[in-house]
KEPASE-180435 format. One record per residue (C-alpha): z, x, y; residue in three letters. Coordinates in nm, 4 decimals, padded with zeros to 6 digits. Example, Ala and Ser with C-alpha at 12.3 -4.5 7.8 and 13.67 -1.06 7.14 Angstrom:
BEGIN
<<00.7800; 01.2300; -00.4500>; 'ALA'>
<<00.7140; 01.3670; -00.1060>; 'SER'>
***
This chain:
BEGIN
<<-00.5621; 02.0302; 01.0390>; 'UNK'>
<<-00.3307; 01.8093; 00.8422>; 'UNK'>
<<-00.0866; 01.8123; 01.1292>; 'UNK'>
<<-00.3220; 01.8253; 01.4023>; 'UNK'>
<<-00.5194; 01.4989; 01.3073>; 'UNK'>
<<-00.2752; 01.2980; 01.1136>; 'UNK'>
<<00.0932; 01.3985; 01.1174>; 'UNK'>
<<00.1184; 01.4795; 01.5057>; 'UNK'>
<<-00.0673; 01.1349; 01.6171>; 'UNK'>
<<00.1063; 00.9288; 01.3783>; 'UNK'>
<<00.4378; 01.0583; 01.4977>; 'UNK'>
<<00.3667; 01.0190; 01.8665>; 'UNK'>
<<00.2301; 00.6550; 01.8012>; 'UNK'>
<<00.5644; 00.5700; 01.6242>; 'UNK'>
<<00.7523; 00.7220; 01.9047>; 'UNK'>
<<00.5301; 00.5436; 02.1604>; 'UNK'>
<<00.6388; 00.2040; 02.0015>; 'UNK'>
<<00.9660; 00.2989; 01.9519>; 'UNK'>
<<01.0099; 00.3763; 02.3218>; 'UNK'>
<<00.8638; 00.0450; 02.4148>; 'UNK'>
<<01.0436; -00.2043; 02.2089>; 'UNK'>
<<01.4042; -00.1280; 02.2785>; 'UNK'>
<<01.4562; 00.1910; 02.0971>; 'UNK'>
<<01.4637; 00.0266; 01.7464>; 'UNK'>
<<01.2945; 00.2551; 01.4780>; 'UNK'>
<<01.3006; 00.0098; 01.2110>; 'UNK'>
<<01.0910; -00.2574; 01.4270>; 'UNK'>
<<00.8771; 00.0396; 01.5673>; 'UNK'>
<<00.7829; 00.1142; 01.1595>; 'UNK'>
<<00.7329; -00.2702; 01.1209>; 'UNK'>
<<00.4784; -00.2804; 01.4351>; 'UNK'>
<<00.3033; 00.0511; 01.3209>; 'UNK'>
<<00.2255; -00.0908; 00.9694>; 'UNK'>
<<00.0832; -00.4017; 01.1350>; 'UNK'>
<<-00.1163; -00.1604; 01.3430>; 'UNK'>
<<-00.2351; 00.0357; 01.0379>; 'UNK'>
<<-00.3353; -00.2865; 00.8405>; 'UNK'>
<<-00.5349; -00.3877; 01.1678>; 'UNK'>
<<-00.7169; -00.0343; 01.1567>; 'UNK'>
<<-00.7947; -00.0601; 00.7647>; 'UNK'>
<<-00.8874; -00.4286; 00.7713>; 'UNK'>
<<-01.2517; -00.3667; 00.6894>; 'UNK'>
<<-01.1494; -00.1390; 00.3616>; 'UNK'>
<<-00.9150; -00.4561; 00.2578>; 'UNK'>
<<-01.1894; -00.6949; 00.3472>; 'UNK'>
<<-01.4152; -00.5079; 00.1228>; 'UNK'>
<<-01.1626; -00.5034; -00.1497>; 'UNK'>
<<-01.1050; -00.8952; -00.1426>; 'UNK'>
<<-01.4785; -00.9329; -00.1343>; 'UNK'>
<<-01.4976; -00.7213; -00.4400>; 'UNK'>
<<-01.2170; -00.9019; -00.6249>; 'UNK'>
<<-01.3747; -01.2234; -00.5496>; 'UNK'>
<<-01.6911; -01.1196; -00.6960>; 'UNK'>
<<-01.5180; -00.9896; -01.0122>; 'UNK'>
<<-01.3292; -01.2919; -01.0631>; 'UNK'>
<<-01.6639; -01.5091; -01.0233>; 'UNK'>
<<-01.8374; -01.2877; -01.2539>; 'UNK'>
<<-01.5649; -01.3549; -01.5391>; 'UNK'>
<<-01.7027; -01.7179; -01.5474>; 'UNK'>
<<-02.0605; -01.6514; -01.5155>; 'UNK'>
<<-02.2472; -01.7896; -01.8342>; 'UNK'>
<<-02.4948; -01.5167; -01.8198>; 'UNK'>
<<-02.2306; -01.2422; -01.8312>; 'UNK'>
<<-02.0374; -01.4404; -02.1098>; 'UNK'>
<<-02.3659; -01.4508; -02.2872>; 'UNK'>
<<-02.3976; -01.0528; -02.2469>; 'UNK'>
<<-02.0430; -00.9790; -02.3688>; 'UNK'>
<<-02.0997; -01.1802; -02.6855>; 'UNK'>
<<-02.4262; -01.0403; -02.7558>; 'UNK'>
<<-02.3085; -00.6816; -02.7370>; 'UNK'>
<<-01.9553; -00.7172; -02.8438>; 'UNK'>
<<-02.0168; -00.4781; -03.1221>; 'UNK'>
<<-02.2043; -00.2029; -02.9169>; 'UNK'>
<<-01.9888; -00.0710; -02.6615>; 'UNK'>
<<-02.2463; 00.1686; -02.5226>; 'UNK'>
<<-02.4966; -00.1102; -02.4781>; 'UNK'>
<<-02.2182; -00.3436; -02.3373>; 'UNK'>
<<-02.1325; -00.0930; -02.0450>; 'UNK'>
<<-02.5032; -00.0065; -01.9630>; 'UNK'>
<<-02.5346; -00.3870; -01.9092>; 'UNK'>
<<-02.2388; -00.4060; -01.7458>; 'UNK'>
<<-02.3496; -00.1542; -01.4721>; 'UNK'>
<<-02.6846; -00.3335; -01.4492>; 'UNK'>
<<-02.5003; -00.6617; -01.3629>; 'UNK'>
<<-02.2803; -00.4871; -01.1091>; 'UNK'>
<<-02.5835; -00.3049; -00.9631>; 'UNK'>
<<-02.7968; -00.6503; -00.9346>; 'UNK'>
<<-02.5038; -00.8451; -00.7783>; 'UNK'>
<<-02.3595; -00.5684; -00.5326>; 'UNK'>
<<-02.0263; -00.5441; -00.6949>; 'UNK'>
<<-01.8424; -00.2123; -00.6673>; 'UNK'>
<<-01.6447; -00.1711; -01.0043>; 'UNK'>
<<-01.3884; 00.0419; -00.7884>; 'UNK'>
<<-01.3828; -00.1748; -00.4801>; 'UNK'>
<<-01.0662; -00.3445; -00.5794>; 'UNK'>
<<-00.8740; -00.0010; -00.6239>; 'UNK'>
<<-01.0381; 00.2218; -00.3687>; 'UNK'>
<<-00.8059; 00.1111; -00.0648>; 'UNK'>
<<-00.5212; 00.1748; -00.2614>; 'UNK'>
<<-00.6033; 00.5236; -00.3380>; 'UNK'>
<<-00.7106; 00.5770; 00.0280>; 'UNK'>
<<-00.3767; 00.4517; 00.1308>; 'UNK'>
<<-00.1966; 00.7595; -00.0221>; 'UNK'>
<<-00.2758; 00.9929; 00.2896>; 'UNK'>
<<-00.1108; 00.7466; 00.5011>; 'UNK'>
<<00.1889; 00.7196; 00.2894>; 'UNK'>
<<00.2427; 01.0786; 00.3098>; 'UNK'>
<<00.1539; 01.0992; 00.6718>; 'UNK'>
<<00.3995; 00.8259; 00.7404>; 'UNK'>
<<00.6954; 01.0083; 00.5373>; 'UNK'>
<<00.6111; 01.3167; 00.7432>; 'UNK'>
<<00.6107; 01.1469; 01.0565>; 'UNK'>
<<00.9489; 00.9698; 01.0062>; 'UNK'>
<<01.1126; 01.3042; 00.9011>; 'UNK'>
<<00.9597; 01.4560; 01.2287>; 'UNK'>
<<01.0530; 01.2072; 01.4445>; 'UNK'>
<<01.3996; 01.2020; 01.3194>; 'UNK'>
<<01.4326; 01.5855; 01.3907>; 'UNK'>
<<01.7419; 01.6157; 01.1814>; 'UNK'>
<<01.8053; 01.9740; 01.2726>; 'UNK'>
<<01.7799; 02.1760; 01.6143>; 'UNK'>
<<01.4661; 02.3459; 01.4688>; 'UNK'>
<<01.2848; 02.0205; 01.3864>; 'UNK'>
<<01.4166; 01.8954; 01.7235>; 'UNK'>
<<01.2082; 02.1982; 01.8890>; 'UNK'>
<<00.9174; 02.1541; 01.6684>; 'UNK'>
<<00.9114; 01.7820; 01.7564>; 'UNK'>
<<00.9502; 01.8569; 02.1258>; 'UNK'>
<<00.6473; 02.1098; 02.1133>; 'UNK'>
<<00.4118; 01.8411; 01.9296>; 'UNK'>
<<00.5024; 01.5399; 02.1565>; 'UNK'>
<<00.1962; 01.4233; 02.3935>; 'UNK'>
<<00.2587; 01.4341; 02.7635>; 'UNK'>
<<00.2928; 01.0608; 02.8019>; 'UNK'>
<<00.6328; 01.0805; 02.5875>; 'UNK'>
<<00.9524; 01.1539; 02.8043>; 'UNK'>
<<01.1428; 01.3366; 02.5385>; 'UNK'>
<<01.4803; 01.2891; 02.6943>; 'UNK'>
<<01.4528; 00.9421; 02.7215>; 'UNK'>
<<01.3876; 00.9012; 02.3334>; 'UNK'>
<<01.5635; 01.1767; 02.1523>; 'UNK'>
<<01.7721; 01.1485; 01.9506>; 'UNK'>
<<01.6562; 00.8485; 01.7866>; 'UNK'>
<<01.8341; 00.5626; 01.6679>; 'UNK'>
<<01.7611; 00.5828; 01.2852>; 'UNK'>
<<02.0093; 00.2758; 01.1587>; 'UNK'>
<<01.8109; -00.0296; 01.1010>; 'UNK'>
<<01.9880; -00.3339; 00.9242>; 'UNK'>
<<02.2365; -00.1666; 00.6875>; 'UNK'>
<<02.0487; 00.1586; 00.6082>; 'UNK'>
<<01.9420; 00.4756; 00.7748>; 'UNK'>
<<01.5734; 00.4958; 00.8144>; 'UNK'>
<<01.5862; 00.8859; 00.7492>; 'UNK'>
<<01.7601; 00.8857; 00.3989>; 'UNK'>
<<01.6954; 00.6923; 00.0869>; 'UNK'>
<<01.8826; 00.3382; 00.0807>; 'UNK'>
<<02.1275; 00.1960; -00.1637>; 'UNK'>
<<02.3800; -00.0376; -00.1883>; 'UNK'>
<<02.7184; 00.0239; -00.3640>; 'UNK'>
<<02.8147; -00.2312; -00.6000>; 'UNK'>
<<03.1177; -00.1668; -00.8107>; 'UNK'>
<<03.0746; 00.2254; -00.7691>; 'UNK'>
<<02.7049; 00.1937; -00.8674>; 'UNK'>
<<02.4214; 00.2965; -00.6202>; 'UNK'>
<<02.1924; -00.0031; -00.5998>; 'UNK'>
<<01.8500; 00.0832; -00.4737>; 'UNK'>
<<01.7718; -00.2783; -00.3452>; 'UNK'>
<<01.4528; -00.1691; -00.1282>; 'UNK'>
<<01.3002; 00.0352; -00.4056>; 'UNK'>
<<01.3481; -00.3079; -00.6375>; 'UNK'>
<<01.1919; -00.4947; -00.3420>; 'UNK'>
<<00.9134; -00.2439; -00.2936>; 'UNK'>
<<00.8361; -00.2917; -00.6879>; 'UNK'>
<<00.8311; -00.6531; -00.6693>; 'UNK'>
<<00.6138; -00.6697; -00.3771>; 'UNK'>
<<00.3522; -00.4142; -00.4969>; 'UNK'>
<<00.3224; -00.5909; -00.8308>; 'UNK'>
<<00.2670; -00.9293; -00.6525>; 'UNK'>
<<-00.0044; -00.7961; -00.4531>; 'UNK'>
<<-00.1481; -00.5727; -00.7256>; 'UNK'>
<<-00.2047; -00.8770; -00.9596>; 'UNK'>
<<-00.3381; -01.1055; -00.6905>; 'UNK'>
<<-00.5944; -00.8854; -00.6030>; 'UNK'>
<<-00.6658; -00.7468; -00.9292>; 'UNK'>
<<-00.9322; -00.9572; -01.1646>; 'UNK'>
<<-00.8628; -01.0131; -01.5171>; 'UNK'>
<<-00.9874; -00.7891; -01.7799>; 'UNK'>
<<-01.2600; -00.8909; -02.0312>; 'UNK'>
<<-01.3789; -00.7461; -02.3371>; 'UNK'>
<<-01.5503; -00.4081; -02.2714>; 'UNK'>
<<-01.4788; -00.4446; -01.9184>; 'UNK'>
<<-01.3292; -00.0908; -01.8380>; 'UNK'>
<<-01.3151; -00.1008; -01.4633>; 'UNK'>
<<-01.1385; -00.4383; -01.4560>; 'UNK'>
<<-00.8886; -00.2915; -01.7359>; 'UNK'>
<<-00.8098; 00.0114; -01.5307>; 'UNK'>
<<-00.7498; -00.2133; -01.2424>; 'UNK'>
<<-00.4962; -00.3964; -01.4184>; 'UNK'>
<<-00.3387; -00.0784; -01.5491>; 'UNK'>
<<-00.3113; 00.0328; -01.1873>; 'UNK'>
<<-00.1735; -00.3239; -01.0936>; 'UNK'>
<<00.1317; -00.2300; -01.3801>; 'UNK'>
<<00.1883; 00.1562; -01.2847>; 'UNK'>
<<00.1515; 00.1547; -00.9276>; 'UNK'>
<<00.4178; -00.0917; -00.8368>; 'UNK'>
<<00.6724; 00.1624; -01.0240>; 'UNK'>
<<00.5320; 00.4580; -00.8568>; 'UNK'>
<<00.5859; 00.3136; -00.5083>; 'UNK'>
<<00.9395; 00.2168; -00.6279>; 'UNK'>
<<01.0106; 00.5647; -00.7027>; 'UNK'>
<<00.8833; 00.6775; -00.3655>; 'UNK'>
<<01.1076; 00.4283; -00.2296>; 'UNK'>
<<01.4048; 00.5331; -00.3815>; 'UNK'>
<<01.3444; 00.9024; -00.3839>; 'UNK'>
<<01.2364; 00.9512; 00.0011>; 'UNK'>
<<01.3484; 00.8119; 00.3140>; 'UNK'>
<<01.3795; 00.4403; 00.3477>; 'UNK'>
<<01.1371; 00.4232; 00.6422>; 'UNK'>
<<00.8852; 00.4675; 00.3738>; 'UNK'>
<<01.0243; 00.1829; 00.1756>; 'UNK'>
<<01.0439; -00.0580; 00.4823>; 'UNK'>
<<00.6585; 00.0502; 00.5493>; 'UNK'>
<<00.5774; -00.0239; 00.1751>; 'UNK'>
<<00.7689; -00.3746; 00.1979>; 'UNK'>
<<00.5877; -00.4748; 00.5327>; 'UNK'>
<<00.2276; -00.3497; 00.4198>; 'UNK'>
<<00.2642; -00.5437; 00.0859>; 'UNK'>
<<00.3756; -00.8796; 00.2462>; 'UNK'>
<<00.1073; -00.8370; 00.5034>; 'UNK'>
<<-00.1664; -00.7992; 00.1839>; 'UNK'>
<<00.0071; -01.0826; 00.0247>; 'UNK'>
<<-00.0227; -01.3189; 00.3324>; 'UNK'>
<<-00.4017; -01.2123; 00.4022>; 'UNK'>
<<-00.5125; -01.2942; 00.0794>; 'UNK'>
<<-00.3479; -01.5865; 00.0288>; 'UNK'>
<<-00.4724; -01.6930; 00.3766>; 'UNK'>
<<-00.8559; -01.6537; 00.2270>; 'UNK'>
<<-00.7464; -01.8902; -00.0412>; 'UNK'>
<<-00.8052; -01.6690; -00.3098>; 'UNK'>
<<-00.4721; -01.5853; -00.4233>; 'UNK'>
<<-00.4306; -01.7146; -00.8167>; 'UNK'>
<<-00.0494; -01.7140; -00.8622>; 'UNK'>
<<-00.1078; -01.7528; -01.2324>; 'UNK'>
<<-00.1870; -01.3948; -01.2522>; 'UNK'>
<<00.1867; -01.3084; -01.2039>; 'UNK'>
<<00.2674; -01.4480; -01.5347>; 'UNK'>
<<00.2306; -01.2036; -01.8061>; 'UNK'>
<<-00.0197; -01.2935; -02.0821>; 'UNK'>
<<-00.1630; -01.5995; -01.9074>; 'UNK'>
<<-00.5365; -01.6192; -01.8469>; 'UNK'>
***
């Protein structure tokens, strides 16, 4: 089921885009990322609205009074917090849910890239068996896996004085951090959900960077494109609080 409903469709869409934009697999991944962003826009919109409500709550006088009143009673504070969330229609996990949902897409894209590149005769045979009828195998195989200075089917690095420098992985970490911080409300005393969101904003970029450094660089290209689109979407809504990027600044 995993292959039938995720890997095979993603592989065919990637190859269809590749076949129609001049056989450039890097551009195909970028356009595919834009397509994924468009499809998941309702989730992203929900995430942005949840983040906005959480940010507005931090400056609400009633909420500040509740925090002050129950600052020494964590259990009561948590109970009041959930009551306020329910009354105002706030999903405490709305800001991190789309990130979690993105993991199957990440795994699927990685498998799709490896499947589409078909590095061995057996992989090429397997690919030919899973292509849809509207694709001309002879016209697109083998794929051109080179984009800019790197091979999309392999981890990327630049040799600087004998040291393999993972430039794409570093860009992934930076852009993931920026996106996470812009879309995560600041934590307040006793606010466990916001605190968890801020922890994810710190740890997730390094996890994404590890994936980008370890797996095929086509996945890193997806991360960077997706992150830049997310930052642009949030900025266009006028909700980007750039001061969040400065550690320790409220």
